[in-house]
C-alpha positions as CSV (number, residue, x, y, z in Angstrom):
1,M,-62.5,-16.5,-53.0
2,N,-62.6,-14.9,-49.4
3,W,-59.8,-16.4,-47.1
4,Q,-61.0,-14.4,-44.1
5,T,-64.6,-15.9,-44.6
6,V,-63.3,-19.2,-44.8
7,I,-61.0,-19.1,-42.0
8,T,-63.5,-17.3,-39.9
9,L,-65.9,-20.2,-40.9
10,T,-63.7,-23.1,-40.4
11,V,-62.9,-22.0,-36.7
12,I,-66.5,-21.7,-35.7
13,F,-67.1,-25.2,-37.3
14,A,-64.3,-26.6,-35.8
15,V,-64.4,-25.3,-32.2
16,T,-68.4,-25.8,-32.1
17,A,-67.5,-29.6,-33.4
18,I,-64.7,-30.3,-30.7
19,I,-66.7,-28.9,-27.7
20,H,-69.6,-31.1,-29.1
21,A,-67.3,-34.0,-28.9
22,R,-66.4,-33.4,-25.6
23,T,-69.8,-33.1,-24.1
24,L,-71.3,-35.5,-22.0
25,A,-73.6,-37.9,-24.1
26,R,-76.8,-36.7,-22.3
27,R,-76.3,-33.3,-22.7
28,R,-75.6,-33.5,-26.3
29,R,-79.1,-32.8,-27.5
30,G,-78.6,-29.1,-26.5
31,F,-76.1,-28.9,-29.1
32,L,-78.2,-29.6,-31.5
33,L,-80.2,-26.3,-31.3
34,L,-76.6,-24.5,-31.4
35,W,-76.0,-26.6,-34.6
36,A,-79.3,-25.5,-36.2
37,I,-78.6,-21.7,-35.3
38,I,-75.3,-21.9,-36.9
39,A,-76.5,-23.8,-40.1
40,L,-79.5,-21.6,-40.4
41,L,-77.3,-18.3,-40.2
42,V,-74.5,-19.6,-42.5
43,L,-77.1,-20.7,-45.1
44,R,-78.9,-17.7,-45.1
45,W,-75.4,-15.7,-45.3
46,A,-74.1,-18.3,-48.1
47,S,-77.5,-17.5,-50.2
48,F,-77.4,-13.9,-49.9
49,R,-73.6,-13.5,-50.8
50,D,-73.5,-16.5,-53.1
51,A,-70.9,-18.0,-51.1
52,W,-71.5,-21.6,-51.4
53,T,-67.8,-22.7,-52.6
54,Q,-66.4,-20.6,-49.3
55,V,-68.9,-22.7,-47.3
56,G,-67.9,-25.9,-48.6
57,V,-64.0,-25.3,-48.5
58,A,-64.5,-24.0,-44.5
59,A,-66.7,-27.2,-44.0
60,G,-63.9,-29.7,-45.3
61,A,-61.3,-27.6,-43.8
62,A,-63.2,-27.8,-40.5
63,F,-63.7,-31.7,-41.0
64,L,-59.8,-32.1,-41.6
65,L,-58.9,-30.0,-38.3
66,L,-61.4,-32.2,-36.3
67,L,-60.0,-35.4,-37.7
68,A,-56.5,-34.2,-36.9
69,W,-57.5,-33.3,-33.5
70,W,-59.2,-36.8,-32.9
71,V,-56.3,-38.5,-34.0
72,L,-53.4,-36.7,-32.5
73,L,-55.2,-36.0,-29.0
74,G,-59.2,-36.8,-28.8
75,R,-59.1,-40.5,-28.7
76,R,-56.3,-40.5,-25.8
77,L,-58.4,-38.2,-23.6
78,A,-60.6,-39.7,-20.8
79,P,-64.5,-39.7,-21.7
80,P,-66.2,-37.0,-20.3
81,D,-68.0,-37.4,-17.0
82,D,-69.6,-35.1,-14.1
83,N,-67.1,-36.0,-11.2
84,N,-65.7,-32.5,-11.3
85,I,-68.6,-30.6,-9.3
86,R,-67.4,-29.5,-6.0
87,V,-69.4,-27.6,-3.2
88,W,-67.7,-24.4,-1.6
89,T,-67.7,-24.4,2.2
90,E,-66.6,-21.9,4.9
91,E,-63.9,-24.5,5.8
92,D,-63.1,-25.6,2.0
93,P,-63.4,-22.6,-0.4
94,F,-61.6,-24.2,-2.9
């Protein structure tokens, strides 16, 4: 088993899942395209390299990382909102 591949896939899956979880609910549909592209590329790569066990281990590890993130930090965070948008003017540039 190639552990560099497992770690890379785990990071890709976990980071994408955390970003997806912290996105506004009405904007999550856009992430379906990102998930579809990632799934297509990973499935084609795994079928070409016959690396299904590495994909399975990476998906399981990413799930465990996401679960640990949610238990330790994610459930305490405030829900995401759009109130952080600011318009810069000459009097208030920042």
